[in-house]
Backbone as JSON, one array per atom type, in Angstrom:
{
  "sequence": "MNEKKILYFISEAYSDKEIQNNTELAELLLKYAKMLEEGTGYKLVCVKLSNAISRYLVTHKLQFPEALTELFNQIEPEAQKYRGAVSLDMWLNNF",
  "N": [[18.56, 9.06, -1.44], [16.57, 9.57, 1.43], [14.76, 10.14, 4.83], [13.03, 12.15, 4.96], [12.24, 12.28, 1.96], [11.34, 10.05, 1.65], [9.05, 9.61, 3.39], [7.58, 11.99, 2.27], [7.33, 11.17, -0.48], [5.3, 9.48, 0.4], [3.53, 10.4, 1.48], [2.22, 11.75, -0.8], [1.17, 9.93, -2.16], [-0.42, 9.04, -0.44], [-2.54, 11.23, -0.2], [-3.7, 11.38, -2.66], [-6.84, 10.92, -4.42], [-7.98, 7.82, -4.95], [-6.54, 6.42, -3.29], [-7.51, 7.61, -0.6], [-9.81, 6.9, -0.44], [-9.66, 4.08, -0.11], [-10.03, 2.27, 2.44], [-8.5, 0.06, 3.68], [-5.82, 0.72, 2.4], [-5.33, 3.17, 3.04], [-5.25, 3.07, 5.61], [-2.61, 1.31, 5.76], [-0.52, 2.97, 4.29], [-0.23, 5.14, 6.23], [0.42, 3.74, 8.82], [3.26, 2.96, 8.02], [4.11, 5.7, 7.47], [3.8, 6.51, 10.15], [6.09, 4.64, 11.35], [8.27, 5.51, 10.37], [8.14, 8.18, 11.61], [8.18, 7.71, 14.05], [10.83, 6.95, 14.26], [11.81, 4.79, 13.06], [14.35, 3.13, 10.95], [14.78, 4.57, 7.66], [15.29, 3.08, 5.08], [14.69, 0.27, 6.06], [11.99, 0.61, 6.29], [11.26, 1.15, 3.68], [11.65, -1.49, 2.78], [9.49, -2.94, 4.05], [7.36, -1.46, 3.1], [7.58, -1.75, 0.63], [7.37, -4.69, 0.43], [4.71, -4.92, 1.61], [2.91, -3.46, -0.16], [3.39, -4.91, -2.47], [2.05, -7.48, -1.41], [-0.51, -6.75, -1.53], [-1.17, -6.38, -4.09], [-0.96, -8.54, -5.17], [-3.17, -9.81, -3.66], [-5.24, -8.2, -4.67], [-5.55, -8.88, -6.93], [-3.94, -7.43, -8.97], [-5.37, -5.11, -9.4], [-5.43, -1.53, -8.36], [-4.55, 1.62, -7.51], [-2.77, 4.2, -9.31], [-1.14, 5.95, -7.97], [-0.09, 4.09, -6.12], [1.59, 2.85, -7.89], [3.06, 4.85, -8.36], [4.32, 5.3, -5.58], [5.53, 2.66, -5.32], [7.17, 2.72, -7.33], [8.9, 4.26, -6.46], [10.26, 3.93, -4.05], [11.09, 1.4, -3.81], [13.68, 0.83, -5.31], [15.4, 1.46, -3.39], [14.81, 0.05, -1.45], [15.43, -2.67, -2.78], [18.32, -2.23, -2.81], [18.94, -2.19, -0.27], [17.87, -5.17, 0.88], [19.84, -6.4, -0.54], [22.42, -5.46, 0.74], [22.08, -6.79, 3.25], [21.49, -9.46, 2.7], [24.06, -10.0, 1.41], [25.6, -9.89, 3.87], [24.61, -11.62, 5.41], [25.54, -13.53, 4.0], [28.4, -13.31, 3.79], [29.01, -13.41, 6.83], [28.54, -16.13, 6.77], [30.66, -17.55, 6.33]],
  "CA": [[17.05, 8.68, -0.5], [16.29, 10.13, 2.81], [13.41, 9.51, 5.23], [12.29, 13.17, 4.48], [11.87, 12.15, 0.66], [10.25, 8.85, 1.51], [7.77, 10.43, 3.93], [6.88, 12.91, 0.91], [6.57, 10.21, -1.4], [4.08, 8.39, 1.18], [2.35, 12.01, 1.77], [1.9, 12.03, -1.79], [0.13, 8.61, -2.29], [-1.78, 8.92, 0.8], [-3.36, 12.26, -0.64], [-4.35, 10.6, -3.98], [-8.11, 10.33, -4.05], [-8.31, 6.43, -4.73], [-6.25, 6.28, -1.96], [-8.35, 8.01, 0.57], [-11.3, 6.05, -0.84], [-9.62, 3.03, -0.03], [-9.34, 2.48, 3.91], [-7.13, -0.71, 3.62], [-4.41, 1.31, 1.55], [-5.06, 4.68, 3.87], [-3.98, 2.79, 6.88], [-1.13, 0.94, 5.48], [0.42, 4.1, 3.99], [-0.4, 5.64, 7.39], [1.51, 2.97, 9.31], [4.53, 3.23, 7.31], [4.49, 7.14, 7.86], [4.28, 6.49, 11.45], [6.99, 4.43, 11.43], [9.33, 6.68, 9.94], [8.16, 9.17, 12.38], [8.86, 7.18, 15.62], [12.64, 6.79, 14.18], [12.32, 3.42, 12.03], [15.49, 3.37, 9.6], [13.96, 4.77, 6.13], [15.71, 1.98, 4.51], [14.21, -0.72, 6.63], [10.73, 1.26, 6.34], [11.06, 0.95, 2.57], [11.49, -2.82, 2.7], [8.56, -3.23, 4.69], [6.38, -0.99, 2.53], [7.31, -2.36, -0.6], [6.37, -5.81, 0.87], [3.22, -4.63, 1.9], [2.55, -3.16, -1.67], [3.8, -6.06, -3.23], [0.97, -8.35, -1.04], [-1.83, -6.19, -1.37], [-1.07, -6.44, -5.44], [-1.62, -9.85, -5.79], [-4.38, -10.21, -3.2], [-6.09, -7.75, -5.14], [-5.57, -8.8, -8.77], [-3.32, -6.37, -9.48], [-6.3, -3.71, -9.09], [-4.6, -0.47, -7.91], [-4.17, 3.53, -7.8], [-1.91, 4.5, -10.38], [-0.64, 6.38, -6.85], [0.2, 3.16, -5.34], [2.47, 2.16, -8.3], [4.13, 5.9, -8.38], [5.08, 5.35, -4.64], [6.1, 1.53, -5.22], [8.62, 2.89, -8.06], [10.16, 5.43, -5.8], [10.65, 3.23, -2.84], [11.67, -0.05, -4.41], [15.21, 0.98, -5.4], [16.16, 1.75, -2.03], [14.26, -1.54, -0.68], [15.98, -4.02, -3.33], [19.86, -1.87, -2.02], [18.67, -2.54, 1.52], [18.0, -6.63, 0.66], [21.0, -6.64, -1.04], [22.92, -5.47, 1.63], [21.57, -7.8, 4.49], [21.79, -10.85, 2.13], [25.45, -10.35, 1.27], [25.94, -9.65, 5.61], [24.74, -12.53, 5.89], [26.29, -14.65, 3.26], [29.37, -12.96, 4.18], [29.09, -14.05, 7.81], [28.65, -17.72, 7.62], [31.9, -18.06, 6.02]],
  "C": [[17.36, 8.81, 1.09], [14.97, 9.86, 3.52], [12.78, 10.83, 5.11], [11.52, 12.76, 2.82], [11.28, 10.84, 0.91], [9.03, 9.27, 2.42], [7.07, 11.48, 2.68], [6.37, 12.17, 0.06], [5.22, 9.5, -0.66], [2.76, 9.66, 1.28], [1.51, 11.92, 0.12], [0.69, 10.64, -2.45], [-0.83, 9.15, -1.6], [-2.74, 10.4, 0.14], [-4.01, 12.06, -1.74], [-5.98, 10.03, -3.38], [-8.55, 8.97, -3.98], [-8.06, 5.93, -3.45], [-7.22, 6.5, -0.66], [-9.57, 7.57, 0.64], [-11.14, 4.79, -0.54], [-9.06, 2.82, 1.75], [-8.07, 1.37, 4.24], [-5.9, 0.47, 3.08], [-4.03, 2.85, 2.16], [-4.34, 4.41, 4.96], [-2.97, 2.05, 6.59], [-0.35, 2.19, 5.3], [0.34, 4.98, 5.76], [0.19, 5.04, 8.47], [2.99, 3.1, 9.46], [5.06, 4.66, 7.62], [4.85, 7.14, 9.16], [5.49, 6.07, 12.32], [8.06, 5.07, 11.54], [9.1, 7.58, 11.18], [8.61, 9.01, 13.66], [10.49, 6.8, 15.35], [12.99, 5.25, 13.72], [13.27, 4.08, 10.67], [14.33, 3.76, 8.46], [14.28, 3.53, 4.99], [14.68, 0.27, 4.55], [12.41, -0.49, 6.32], [10.38, 0.8, 4.5], [10.68, -0.52, 2.06], [10.23, -3.2, 2.45], [7.39, -2.74, 3.78], [6.14, -1.43, 1.15], [6.41, -4.05, -0.51], [5.06, -5.63, 0.85], [2.67, -4.35, 0.37], [2.34, -4.22, -2.14], [2.4, -7.42, -3.17], [-0.27, -7.94, -1.17], [-1.85, -6.2, -3.04], [-1.95, -7.6, -5.67], [-2.37, -10.19, -4.97], [-5.27, -9.52, -3.84], [-6.16, -7.88, -6.45], [-4.94, -8.05, -9.32], [-4.19, -5.06, -9.94], [-5.63, -2.83, -7.93], [-4.63, 0.89, -8.26], [-3.34, 3.58, -8.56], [-1.03, 5.05, -8.81], [0.43, 5.64, -6.16], [1.66, 2.79, -5.81], [3.57, 3.38, -8.35], [5.28, 5.65, -6.95], [6.18, 4.13, -5.0], [7.59, 2.33, -5.84], [9.87, 4.0, -7.21], [10.97, 4.51, -4.74], [11.59, 1.91, -3.37], [13.01, -0.21, -4.85], [16.05, 0.7, -4.21], [15.62, 0.45, -1.63], [15.63, -2.62, -1.29], [18.26, -3.72, -2.66], [19.5, -2.69, -0.4], [18.74, -4.28, 1.54], [19.28, -6.74, 0.13], [21.97, -6.73, 0.0], [23.2, -6.44, 2.64], [21.82, -8.53, 3.78], [23.23, -10.93, 2.02], [26.16, -10.47, 2.67], [25.84, -11.04, 5.65], [25.5, -14.03, 5.47], [27.77, -14.64, 3.77], [29.98, -13.83, 5.89], [28.75, -15.7, 8.09], [29.68, -18.38, 6.66], [32.89, -17.76, 7.05]]
}
């Protein structure tokens, strides 16, 4: 996975009609696409976007466009790897 793939996945989701009709989701995806374009590491963007999608799902009673599910499924493995690496580093540095 790399920055270009993440940007591609975000772009694919953003182009979905249901997402285009949902201002909140469209703005959410634009925010994270801009973060990538401004040089934020793609792994960190995956974690933040994954968290944002999870919050959206909870606050909207699991009502969401299929494109959002597809995006989440693409970025979540990368987010999990990053979370694991960060927590391992923190754990090891405490000893």
